[in-house]
C-alpha positions in Angstrom: -0.1 0.0 0.1 1.5 3.5 -0.8 2.5 5.3 2.0 -0.2 8.4 2.6 0.9 11.9 2.2 1.5 14.1 5.1 -0.6 16.5 5.4 1.0 20.3 4.9 -1.4 22.0 7.3 -0.2 22.7 11.1 -3.2 22.2 13.9 -4.0 24.7 15.9 -4.7 23.2 19.3 -7.5 26.1 20.5 -9.2 23.9 17.6 -10.2 20.9 20.5 -11.4 23.8 22.7 -13.5 25.1 19.7 -15.1 22.1 19.4 -15.7 21.2 22.9 -17.4 24.7 22.9 -19.7 24.1 19.8 -21.0 21.2 21.0 -22.2 23.2 24.2 -23.7 25.2 22.1 -25.7 22.7 19.6 -26.7 20.6 23.1 -28.4 23.6 24.5 -30.3 24.3 21.6 -31.2 20.5 21.2 -32.2 19.8 24.8 -34.3 23.0 23.9 -36.4 22.5 21.3 -36.8 18.5 22.5 -38.0 19.0 26.0 -39.3 23.0 25.2 -37.1 24.0 28.4 -36.4 27.1 26.6 -37.4 29.2 24.0 -35.4 29.7 20.3 -35.1 32.2 17.9 -33.5 31.5 14.0 -31.0 34.6 13.2 -29.6 35.1 9.7 -25.6 34.9 10.4 -25.2 39.1 10.3 -28.7 39.8 12.1 -30.0 41.0 15.5 -28.7 38.1 17.8 -27.6 40.4 20.8 -31.6 41.5 20.6 -32.8 38.0 20.7 -30.3 36.9 23.0 -31.2 40.2 26.0 -34.6 38.6 26.0 -33.2 34.9 26.6 -33.9 32.8 23.5 -31.4 30.4 22.3 -30.3 32.0 19.2 -29.6 29.3 16.1 -27.8 30.6 12.9 -28.7 28.6 9.7 -26.6 29.7 7.4 -24.0 27.7 10.2 -26.1 24.8 9.2 -25.3 25.5 5.8 -21.6 25.7 5.7 -21.6 22.1 7.7 -23.7 20.4 4.7 -21.3 22.0 2.4 -18.1 21.2 4.1 -19.5 17.8 4.8 -20.4 17.3 1.1 -23.9 16.2 1.4 -25.4 19.6 -0.3 -24.8 18.5 -3.9 -27.3 15.4 -2.8 -29.9 17.5 -0.6 -30.5 20.2 -3.2 -32.6 18.5 -6.1 -34.9 18.2 -3.3 -35.8 21.8 -2.4 -35.4 21.9 -7.2 -38.3 20.0 -6.9 -40.6 21.7 -4.7 -40.0 24.8 -6.6 -36.6 26.6 -5.3 -34.7 27.6 -8.2 -30.7 26.0 -8.8 -29.7 29.3 -9.6 -30.7 30.5 -5.8 -28.5 30.6 -3.0 -27.5 26.9 -2.5 -27.2 27.5 1.4 -31.1 27.9 1.2 -31.7 25.3 -1.0 -29.3 22.4 1.0 -30.7 23.8 3.9 -34.3 23.3 2.7 -33.3 20.1 0.9 -31.6 18.6 4.2 -35.2 19.8 6.1 -37.0 17.7 3.6 -35.2 14.6 3.7 -34.3 14.4 7.6 -30.6 14.4 6.7 -28.6 16.3 8.5 -24.9 15.9 9.7 -25.7 17.8 13.0 -26.8 14.0 13.7 -23.9 12.5 13.5 -21.7 15.7 15.5 -24.1 16.4 18.0 -26.7 13.6 19.0 -29.6 16.2 17.1 -32.2 14.5 14.7 -33.0 17.8 13.1 -32.6 21.3 13.4 -33.7 22.7 16.1 -37.8 24.0 15.6 -37.8 27.8 15.9 -40.0 29.4 18.2 -39.4 33.3 16.0 -37.9 33.6 13.0 -35.4 36.8 12.5 -33.5 38.0 9.4 -31.7 40.5 8.3 -31.3 41.6 4.3 -28.0 42.9 4.5 -26.7 39.6 3.3 -29.4 39.1 0.3 -32.7 39.0 -0.2 -33.0 35.0 -0.1 -32.4 34.8 3.9 -36.1 36.6 3.5 -37.3 33.6 1.4 -35.4 31.0 3.9 -37.3 31.9 6.6 -39.9 32.1 4.9 -40.2 28.2 3.9 -39.6 27.7 8.1 -42.9 30.1 8.9 -45.1 28.2 6.7 -43.8 24.7 8.1 -44.1 25.6 11.5 -46.7 28.2 11.5 -44.5 30.6 13.5 -43.3 34.4 13.5 -41.2 35.8 10.5 -39.8 39.1 11.2 -36.5 41.3 10.3 -34.6 44.3 8.9 -34.4 45.5 5.5 -31.0 46.7 4.7 -30.4 49.2 2.5 -27.8 47.8 -0.3 -24.5 50.1 -2.2 -24.4 52.4 0.8 -21.3 54.4 0.6 -21.2 57.2 3.9 -23.5 55.5 6.7 -25.6 58.9 7.6 -27.8 59.5 10.1 -30.7 59.0 8.1 -29.5 55.6 7.7 -29.5 54.9 11.1 -32.7 56.3 12.3 -34.6 54.2 9.9 -32.8 50.7 10.9 -33.1 51.6 14.7 -36.7 52.2 14.1 -36.9 48.7 12.4 -34.9 46.9 15.3 -37.1 48.2 17.8 -40.0 47.8 16.0 -39.1 44.4 16.8 -39.6 44.5 20.6 -43.3 43.9 21.4 -43.4 40.4 19.5 -40.2 39.3 20.8 -41.8 40.1 24.2 -44.9 38.3 23.0 -42.6 35.9 22.2 -40.7 35.2 24.7 -43.0 36.0 27.9 -40.5 38.4 28.5 -40.2 42.3 28.6 -37.7 44.0 27.1 -34.6 45.2 29.7 -32.4 47.7 28.1 -29.4 46.9 31.0 -29.6 43.0 29.6 -28.9 44.7 26.0 -26.6 47.0 27.3 -24.3 43.8 28.6 -25.2 41.5 25.7 -24.0 44.1 23.2 -20.8 44.8 24.8 -20.1 40.8 25.1 -20.2 40.6 21.7 -17.9 44.1 21.1 -15.7 41.5 23.2 -16.1 39.1 20.9 -15.8 41.6 18.3 -12.0 42.7 19.2 -10.8 39.2 19.7 -12.2 38.1 16.6 -10.2 41.1 15.5 -7.0 39.9 16.7 -7.1 36.8 15.6 -7.6 38.0 12.1 -5.0 40.9 11.9 -2.3 38.7 13.8 -1.6 37.5 10.2 -0.3 41.1 9.4 3.0 39.2 10.9 5.3 37.6 8.2 5.0 34.5 8.7 1.4 34.7 9.2 0.6 31.8 11.8 -2.7 32.0 10.8 -4.7 31.6 7.2 -8.0 31.9 5.5 -8.6 28.2 5.8 -8.2 27.9 9.4 -10.5 31.4 10.1 -13.5 29.7 8.0 -13.6 27.1 11.3 -12.4 29.1 14.4 -15.0 31.8 13.2 -17.6 29.7 14.4 -17.5 31.3 18.3 -17.7 34.6 16.2 -21.0 33.7 14.6 -23.0 31.3 16.7 -22.3 33.1 20.0 -21.7 36.4 20.0 -23.3 38.4 22.5 -22.2 35.3 25.0 -19.0 35.2 27.2 -17.8 31.9 26.3 -17.0 33.1 22.5 -15.3 36.0 24.1 -12.7 33.5 26.1 -12.3 31.4 23.5 -10.9 34.2 21.8 -8.7 34.9 23.8 -7.4 31.3 24.3 -7.0 31.1 20.2 -5.0 34.9 20.4 -2.4 33.7 22.9 -2.0 30.4 20.8 -1.2 32.6 17.8 1.2 34.8 20.1 3.5 32.2 20.7 3.7 31.1 16.7 5.0 34.9 16.2 7.0 34.8 18.9 8.7 31.7 17.8 8.5 32.4 14.2 6.8 29.9 13.1 4.2 30.2 10.1 0.8 28.7 9.7 2.8 27.4 6.0 6.3 26.7 6.2 8.9 28.9 4.0 6.1 31.9 3.2 6.7 33.1 0.2 3.3 34.4 -1.5 0.6 36.4 0.5 -2.6 36.1 -1.2 -6.7 37.6 -0.6 -9.3 35.8 -0.7 -12.0 38.1 -2.1 -15.9 36.0 -1.5 -17.4 33.1 -0.1 -14.8 29.9 0.7 -15.7 26.7 -1.1 -16.8 24.8 1.5 -16.3 21.6 0.2 -12.9 22.0 -1.1 -11.4 23.9 1.9 -9.0 21.0 3.0 -8.2 20.5 -0.4 -7.1 23.9 -0.7 -5.4 24.5 2.0 -3.0 21.5 1.1 -2.4 23.1 -2.1 -1.4 26.4 -1.3 0.8 24.9 1.8 2.4 23.0 -0.6 3.3 26.0 -3.0 4.7 27.9 0.3 1.6 30.2 -0.1 -0.3 31.7 2.2 -3.8 32.9 2.2 -3.3 35.4 4.7 -6.6 37.5 4.6 -10.2 38.0 3.2 -13.3 39.8 3.0 -15.6 36.7 4.0 -14.0 36.3 7.8 -13.8 40.0 8.5 -17.3 40.1 8.2 -18.0 39.4 11.9 -15.8 42.4 13.2 -18.7 44.3 14.3 -17.0 48.2 15.4 -20.1 49.7 15.4 -21.1 47.6 18.4 -19.2 49.7 20.8 -21.2 53.0 20.0 -22.9 54.3 23.6 -26.6 53.2 22.5 -26.9 49.6 22.1 -29.7 50.5 19.4 -27.5 52.7 17.0 -24.5 49.9 18.3 -26.1 47.4 16.5 -28.0 49.3 13.7 -24.3 50.6 12.4 -22.1 47.6 13.0 -24.8 45.4 10.7 -24.7 48.1 7.9 -21.2 48.6 7.8 -20.4 45.6 6.4 -18.6 45.1 3.0 -21.3 43.3 1.1 -24.0 46.2 1.8 -21.5 48.5 0.5 -21.3 50.9 -2.7 -18.4 50.2 -5.2 -16.0 52.7 -4.2 -16.3 51.6 -0.5 -14.7 48.4 -1.5 -12.5 49.8 -3.6 -11.0 51.6 -0.9 -11.7 48.5 1.7 -9.4 46.2 -0.5 -6.4 48.8 -0.9 -6.2 49.0 3.0 -6.7 44.9 3.0 -3.7 45.0 0.3 -1.7 47.9 2.0 -2.1 46.1 5.7 -1.6 42.5 5.0 1.2 43.3 2.2 -0.9 41.1 0.0 1.0 39.2 -3.7 -2.0 38.8 -5.4 -6.2 38.7 -4.7 -8.1 35.7 -5.7 -12.1 36.2 -6.4 -14.4 33.8 -5.9 -17.5 33.6 -8.7 -20.0 32.0 -6.4 -22.3 30.5 -8.6 -25.9 30.5 -6.8 -24.3 33.5 -4.4 -24.3 37.1 -6.2 -24.6 39.1 -3.7 -21.5 38.2 -1.8 -19.0 37.1 -4.9 -17.5 40.9 -5.6 -16.0 40.6 -9.2 -19.3 40.7 -11.7 -19.2 44.3 -11.8 -15.7 45.6 -13.1 -13.9 45.5 -9.6 -11.1 42.9 -9.9 -9.9 44.8 -13.2 -10.4 47.9 -12.1 -8.8 47.2 -9.0 -5.7 46.1 -10.4 -5.2 48.8 -12.9 -5.6 50.8 -9.6 -2.8 49.5 -7.3 -0.6 46.8 -9.7 -2.1 43.8 -7.6 -2.4 40.4 -10.0 -5.8 38.8 -9.6 -7.7 36.3 -10.8 -11.2 34.9 -10.7 -12.4 31.3 -10.0 -15.7 29.7 -11.1 -17.7 28.2 -8.4 -20.1 27.9 -5.3 -20.0 27.6 -1.6 -21.9 24.4 -1.6 -22.5 23.3 -4.7 -19.4 21.1 -5.6 -21.2 20.4 -9.4 -20.8 24.2 -10.2 -17.2 24.1 -9.6 -14.3 22.5 -11.2 -10.9 21.2 -9.1 -8.8 21.5 -12.4 -9.7 25.0 -13.6 -9.1 26.3 -9.9 -5.8 25.0 -9.6 -4.9 26.3 -13.2 -6.4 30.0 -12.3 -4.5 29.6 -8.9 -1.1 28.6 -10.4 -1.3 31.2 -13.0 -1.4 33.8 -10.6 1.7 32.2 -9.0 3.3 32.9 -12.7 2.2 36.7 -12.9 4.5 37.4 -9.2 7.6 35.2 -9.8 7.5 37.4 -13.8 
């Protein structure tokens, strides 16, 4: 038998505590769902989680489930079930794989955490800052379970965030309070909201420290590592356990910096990933770049969970600002300036744009940005075609050819 090839991916010790933390989170959800011991709110991943936690809801994020469906490579087998009931193969594959999972009663949460199915929601709360698909996604479960579906409609193409933007968004947040009181059985408590927002803000600062440490040379962490370790920032912000976890992770990464140990041995090139991950190919991508002595050090995607707006004195303004500052809802000129800063801060050699077939809102290559930015900055780029979940839309050979072409441009 041929000897198995040794992995080039360096393990992060903190992955162990993170797995325990995530298991505890899902165990709590499952217990509440199966025993009725607590109320569950579904929330989009960049939605008003702090407001929900302030009412005592356990908060579940279906996009996290979508990512798990992608990384477990179940998505392509489940999407056809959603297509069969009228959901287009061209819409968000998080949505279609999750709906297909529900219809087929097949979820990786069973094997990982002993959950028979996703936890039933008592209320569904969305924010359309990512895309309109999240609203349609939640409305599927609204019809299935006959539970309230409410949310926030965020503007798009925003340049500077003005007081007019914030007034409208703050109003939408406050308009959720009466129904959250009714479903939770609890009165709104502004002091409790302040506590939760403060915890989220501390989590944000910890997560930012994790990502910013990749500015060091060699970088102690890769984008592929970050997509895994962002889990607590997504599902447990507002919970002090996430704050404690990032303190642990930062300490480990600082050890690597002190010892001069990089996530990629012999780091030569430093790349930026723009767009969604290809969840089912994270390991292959990490191995490929490590084998080329190249480190993907930063991304727009992982930085989407840095919510510095939460530091505002008024918690409602903090939430409104934080969930409107993210890259995905901003203008093209803002995005260009943002990329300028990232290229400078991380000393980026080249940019990889992922054109995710079913995620147009998070594919920022479709309106000329890559070419404009390369002409302005001199930083070369490539565009790979694929998808976040549906691997039928991805070609391993074509993607590797594009990656190698970018490396050749840099070496010339």
